[in-house]
N, C-alpha and C positions, 0 to 999 in steps of 0.2 A: 618708737615703733620704727621698723625698719624690714624691707622686702630684700631678699638676696634672690636674684632672678637666675635660673640655671637654663639658658637656651638649648642646651645639648638635650637635657632630659625634658624641656619644657614643663618646668615645675617652678613655683615660687614658694620660698620659706618665709613666712610672716613672724618677725620676732617683735613680741610686745614686753614691757617691763614686767617682771614678776611672773611670767607665765612661760610655759615650755613653748618652742617654736610649732607653728602649724604649717604643714604642707599642703600645697594645692597643687594638683597634677591633673585635673579634668578640666577640659576645655571649657564647659559650663560653670564651673564653681565661681561664685561670687566671691570676691577677695575683700578681705577686712581692710577697712580704712582708718587713718588717724581720726582722732574726735573732730579735729577742725574740717574734715573733709567727708563728714558722713553723707552729705548729699550727692556725692559722686558714687555711681553705680558701675563696677567694672567687673568683668568676669576675665578668666585665664586667657581664653581664646582671643579677646580683644586687645590684651597686652602684647600676646606674641604675633598678633596680625600687625601691630604697629612696629614690632622689631624686625618682620620679615620684609618690609616695603622699602 
């Protein structure tokens, strides 16, 4: 699993094995997490909030 973060477009592409990429581009969108991190609850707005600081 991998994330491709596009700060200019404020979007995140999530790549998972054997699946098409998913695009997250809404502030409140809950991001997909790898199986070992399922307890972590992040949304797009939080990730870009960290990048702006």
